C-alpha positions in Angstrom: 106.6 64.9 122.6 103.1 65.2 121.4 101.7 64.4 124.9 104.0 67.0 126.4 102.7 69.7 124.0 99.1 68.8 124.8 100.0 69.0 128.5 101.4 72.5 128.0 98.2 73.5 126.3 96.1 72.1 129.1 98.1 74.1 131.7 97.5 77.3 129.7 93.8 76.5 129.3 93.4 76.0 133.1 95.3 79.1 134.0 93.7 81.6 131.7 90.1 82.5 130.8 88.8 81.9 127.3 88.0 85.6 126.9 90.1 86.8 124.0 92.4 89.8 124.7 92.8 90.6 121.0 90.5 88.3 119.0 90.7 89.6 115.5 92.4 92.2 113.2 92.2 95.6 115.0 91.0 94.2 118.3 87.5 93.4 119.7 85.8 96.3 118.0 87.6 95.7 114.7 88.4 99.5 114.8 91.8 99.6 116.5 90.5 100.9 119.8 92.2 99.5 123.0 89.8 99.4 126.0 90.7 98.6 129.6 94.4 98.3 129.1 96.5 100.5 131.4 100.2 101.2 131.0 100.5 100.6 127.3 104.1 101.8 126.6 104.7 105.0 124.6 108.5 104.5 124.4 110.7 101.6 123.3 113.7 100.5 121.2 115.6 97.3 120.6 117.2 97.8 124.0 114.4 99.4 126.0 111.0 98.0 127.1 111.3 94.8 125.1 110.4 91.8 127.3 111.2 89.3 124.6 111.9 89.1 120.9 111.6 85.8 119.0 112.5 84.9 115.5 109.6 83.8 113.2 109.6 81.3 110.4 107.9 81.5 107.1 106.5 84.7 105.7 103.3 86.6 106.4 101.8 90.0 107.2 98.9 88.6 109.2 98.6 90.3 112.7 98.8 88.4 116.0 95.5 87.4 117.8 95.6 86.6 121.5 93.5 84.4 123.9 94.2 82.4 127.0 97.9 83.2 127.2 98.4 82.2 123.6 99.4 84.3 120.5 98.4 82.9 117.1 99.4 84.1 113.7 99.8 82.6 110.2 102.6 82.2 107.8 103.4 80.7 104.4 106.5 78.7 103.6 107.3 79.6 100.0 109.2 77.8 97.3 109.9 80.3 94.5 109.2 79.3 90.9 112.1 79.3 88.5 112.5 82.3 86.1 111.3 80.2 83.2 108.3 78.8 85.1 107.3 82.3 86.2 107.6 83.8 82.7 105.3 81.1 81.3 102.6 81.4 84.0 102.6 85.2 84.1 101.4 85.3 80.5 97.9 85.0 82.0 98.3 88.1 84.0 96.4 91.2 82.7 97.8 93.7 85.1 101.1 95.6 85.4 102.0 95.2 89.1 105.4 93.9 90.3 104.6 90.2 91.2 106.0 87.2 93.0 105.3 83.7 91.8 105.8 80.4 93.7 106.2 76.8 92.8 104.6 75.8 96.1 103.1 77.4 99.2 102.6 75.7 102.6 100.2 77.4 104.9 100.8 77.3 108.6 99.2 78.4 111.9 101.7 79.3 114.6 101.1 79.5 118.4 103.5 81.3 120.8 103.3 81.5 124.6 102.4 85.1 125.4 104.5 85.3 128.6 107.7 83.6 127.4 107.7 83.9 123.6 108.3 80.1 123.3 106.8 78.2 120.4 103.9 76.0 121.3 102.5 74.9 117.9 103.5 75.2 114.3 100.7 73.5 112.4 100.8 72.9 108.6 97.2 73.4 107.5 97.6 72.6 103.8 99.8 73.2 100.8 99.2 74.4 97.3 101.2 73.8 94.1 101.6 76.6 91.7 99.5 79.2 93.6 98.4 82.5 92.0 101.0 85.2 91.8 101.0 88.0 94.4 102.0 91.6 94.6 105.6 91.8 95.8 104.5 93.9 98.8 101.9 91.3 99.8 102.3 87.8 101.3 100.4 84.5 101.0 99.5 84.9 104.7 98.3 88.5 105.0 94.8 87.7 106.3 94.7 87.9 110.1 93.0 84.9 111.8 90.2 85.1 114.4 90.3 83.4 117.8 87.2 82.6 119.8 86.6 80.2 122.7 89.6 78.0 122.0 89.1 77.9 118.2 91.4 79.6 115.7 90.0 80.4 112.3 92.7 80.8 109.7 91.8 82.2 106.3 94.0 82.4 103.2 91.5 83.7 100.5 91.2 81.4 97.5 93.7 78.9 99.0 91.3 77.9 101.8 90.1 78.3 105.4 90.9 76.0 108.4 89.9 75.8 112.1 92.4 74.8 114.7 91.8 73.8 118.3 94.0 76.1 120.3 94.4 73.6 123.2 95.7 70.7 121.2 96.8 72.2 117.9 94.5 69.8 116.1 92.9 70.8 112.8 89.1 70.6 113.3 88.0 71.3 109.7 89.1 72.7 106.4 87.2 74.3 103.5 89.1 74.5 100.2 86.1 75.1 97.9 85.7 78.9 97.6 87.7 80.4 94.8 88.5 83.7 93.1 91.4 85.3 91.2 93.0 87.7 93.7 95.6 89.0 91.2 97.7 90.6 94.0 97.2 87.8 96.6 94.8 87.4 99.5 94.3 90.3 101.9 90.8 90.3 103.4 90.6 89.1 107.0 87.6 87.1 108.3 85.1 88.1 111.1 83.1 85.9 113.4 79.5 86.8 114.0 77.2 84.4 115.8 77.6 80.9 114.3 79.3 82.2 111.1 82.8 83.0 109.9 82.4 85.7 107.3 84.9 87.0 104.7 85.1 88.8 101.3 86.1 87.1 98.1 86.5 90.0 95.7 88.6 88.9 92.7 89.0 90.1 89.2 86.7 87.2 88.0 84.1 86.9 90.7 83.1 89.1 93.7 81.1 87.8 96.6 80.8 87.6 100.4 80.7 84.2 102.0 79.8 82.7 105.5 81.0 79.3 106.8 79.4 77.4 109.6 81.9 77.7 112.5 81.3 74.2 113.7 82.1 72.3 110.5 83.3 74.8 107.9 80.4 74.2 105.5 79.1 77.0 103.4 76.2 78.8 105.2 75.6 81.5 102.6 77.2 83.2 99.6 76.1 86.6 98.3 77.2 88.1 95.0 78.1 91.8 94.8 75.3 93.6 92.9 76.7 97.1 92.3 77.9 98.1 88.9 81.6 98.0 88.5 84.2 99.0 85.8 84.4 96.7 82.8 88.2 96.2 83.4 88.6 93.0 85.6 91.5 94.6 87.4 89.2 97.3 88.7 86.7 94.9 90.3 88.9 93.4 93.0 89.1 94.2 96.7 91.0 93.3 99.8 89.1 95.0 102.6 87.5 93.5 105.8 84.0 94.1 107.0 82.9 95.6 110.4 79.8 95.0 112.4 77.5 97.9 113.4 74.2 98.3 115.2 71.7 100.2 113.1 68.2 100.8 114.5 69.0 98.0 117.1 69.8 95.5 114.3 73.3 94.1 113.5 74.5 94.9 110.1 77.7 93.8 108.3 79.3 96.8 106.7 81.3 95.6 103.7 83.4 97.7 101.3 83.8 96.4 97.7 84.8 97.9 94.4 82.9 101.2 93.9 80.3 100.4 96.6 79.8 100.2 100.3 77.4 97.3 101.1 75.3 96.3 104.1 74.4 92.7 104.7 72.3 90.7 107.2 75.1 88.6 108.9 72.7 85.7 109.5 71.2 85.3 106.1 73.7 87.1 103.9 70.8 89.2 102.3 71.9 92.6 101.0 70.2 95.4 103.0 71.5 98.5 101.2 74.4 99.8 99.2 76.0 103.3 98.6 77.8 104.2 95.5 81.2 105.9 96.1 80.5 108.2 93.2 84.1 107.7 92.1 86.3 104.9 91.0 87.3 102.9 94.0 88.8 99.4 94.0 91.5 97.2 95.5 90.1 98.3 98.8 92.5 97.5 101.7 91.7 100.0 104.6 89.0 98.7 106.9 86.1 101.2 107.6 85.4 102.6 111.1 82.1 103.8 112.5 80.6 106.0 115.2 77.6 108.3 116.0 75.6 106.9 113.1 78.4 107.4 110.6 80.6 105.0 108.6 84.0 106.3 107.4 85.4 104.5 104.4 88.4 105.1 102.1 87.7 104.4 98.5 91.3 103.4 97.9 92.6 103.1 94.3 93.0 105.1 91.9 93.0 108.2 94.0 91.6 107.5 97.4 88.9 109.6 99.0 87.6 109.5 102.5 83.8 109.3 102.6 81.6 110.2 105.6 78.5 108.1 105.1 75.4 108.7 107.3 73.5 105.5 108.2 70.6 107.4 109.7 67.5 106.9 107.6 68.5 106.2 104.1 72.3 105.8 104.0 74.1 108.4 102.0 77.4 110.3 101.6 77.3 113.5 103.6 81.0 114.6 103.1 84.1 113.7 101.1 87.8 114.5 101.8 90.4 114.0 99.1 93.9 115.0 100.4 96.4 112.4 101.8 93.8 109.6 102.1 95.3 106.1 102.4 94.8 103.1 100.3 96.2 100.6 102.9 96.3 102.0 106.5 92.9 102.0 108.2 91.6 105.1 110.0 91.0 105.7 113.7 87.8 107.3 115.0 87.7 108.6 118.6 85.7 111.3 120.4 84.2 112.6 117.2 87.5 112.9 115.4 88.8 110.8 112.5 92.5 110.2 112.0 94.5 108.6 109.2 97.9 108.5 107.7 98.7 108.4 104.0 100.5 105.5 102.3 103.8 107.3 102.0 105.3 110.5 103.3 103.9 110.3 106.8 101.1 112.9 106.4 98.6 112.4 109.3 95.2 114.1 109.0 92.6 114.8 111.6 89.0 115.5 110.5 85.8 116.4 112.3 83.7 113.2 111.9 80.4 115.0 111.6 81.3 117.6 108.9 84.5 116.2 107.3 86.2 119.6 108.0 89.9 119.6 108.4 91.1 120.0 112.0 94.8 119.6 111.3 97.2 117.9 108.9 100.9 117.3 110.0 103.8 115.1 109.1 105.3 112.4 111.2 108.2 109.9 110.2 108.5 109.6 106.5 108.4 106.3 104.7 105.6 103.9 103.6 102.7 103.0 105.9 100.9 99.6 105.5 99.9 98.6 109.1 96.7 99.9 110.7 97.2 102.3 113.6 95.7 101.8 117.1 94.6 104.1 119.9 95.2 103.4 123.6 94.9 105.8 126.6 94.6 108.9 124.5 97.6 108.0 122.3 97.5 107.0 118.6 100.3 104.7 117.3 101.3 104.8 113.6 103.7 102.2 112.3 105.8 102.6 109.1 107.5 100.0 107.0 111.0 100.9 108.3 110.1 99.8 111.9 109.3 103.3 113.2 106.2 103.8 115.4 105.3 107.4 115.9 103.0 108.0 118.9 100.9 111.2 118.9 98.3 112.5 121.4 94.7 112.4 120.2 92.8 115.7 120.1 92.4 118.9 118.2 96.0 119.9 118.7 98.8 117.9 117.0 101.5 116.7 119.4 104.1 114.0 118.8 104.8 112.1 122.1 107.6 109.7 120.9 109.2 108.0 118.0 110.3 104.4 118.5 112.4 102.2 116.2 112.9 98.4 115.9 114.9 96.5 113.3 113.2 94.9 110.4 110.1 95.9 108.4 106.6 96.5 109.8 103.6 95.7 107.7 101.5 93.8 110.2 99.2 95.6 112.6 99.9 95.4 116.3 98.0 93.4 119.0 97.7 94.6 122.6 97.2 92.5 125.8 98.0 93.0 129.5 99.4 96.5 128.8 101.9 95.0 126.3 102.2 95.7 122.5 102.9 92.7 120.3 104.6 93.7 117.0 105.3 91.4 114.1 108.2 92.4 111.9 109.3 90.6 108.7 111.4 88.1 110.8 110.5 88.5 114.5 107.7 88.9 117.0 108.2 91.4 119.9 106.5 91.8 123.3 106.9 95.5 124.2 106.0 96.6 127.7 107.1 99.0 130.4 109.9 97.6 132.5 107.9 98.0 135.7 105.0 95.8 134.3 
């Protein structure tokens, strides 16, 4: 059986290039922009434009990543703690959020054939007894992996990081050494830059950014956050993911933490600059976006503000917007306009990226929004928890194109490959494509 699975992997390897279609959370750019993909569907349902739908095992809100005809995602197999065990262990919690507590969590990497939906690998990476509690809206596998040149890098925050060979399903290395107290569970996704796998570790106890060597998983650098934060440990944590930008011809890692936006040298980890949000901002989830010498970042909790930060010359805040700004769904930036949806109620806002001036603000499907939107062929796709994706046309005039519903809950962001949308619900993975594709 093992030989047969390796043979399947070899066939896939020989028939597809190693160029990743969707290598990380929010695609190649990390900003939700779909490039070079024609025919991305704008209309579907459970009975229309679904090529396949497969049940998933375990639980996780990590998004799919795609390379060489393979889809990879992560999941946790959970064993709940008893009521008595949970009551005793939760005495250490200093917050007031609704929490879930486990007796054991087993962390898995799952590979599915992109064309058929058939399972190729289900790899148990490691298990943890009595893991930290998590927010009941989070999962133990919410961090999206990164795939690059046949290697899948799976990150689970304080529980560990592992690298899997996508051809064989073999675990190449693990690093279980980097720790923090997440309080609400892991959420930050890793990025690959050069020879490093980089991720945030912003807990209530310690806050730092770390880089592992891609080849062996050993620590390459670790940089502590330097900005002043609130004295309350609950207001020091964060769950955001960095982006890479070019500034004056040099690569910089743009990294949101509690109360500050930081820039680091991705090779050395040295801090280059930081900008104070000028307001309380913590538990950051939304990933920033950038363009035209600007970075757009949501400050998240308590009351989120959208900041337009100029990186020309000395970085500084040039505008703020306060209404309907999300804590969780990341924004979209395209053709000088910034789009975002609030966490609940379905209020979508469009701002001028240069000035922060309001272009329009309109409501789409109500409900809660967790997943990051994406933009393809002039259309922006917003997913709510109830399985509804609203597609609007980008531009200075608001127009709804379609409203599409699947069963189950949507909290994971979509992946796009070969004109198809891959959506992960709470119990299934969908390949959505136009019937004529």
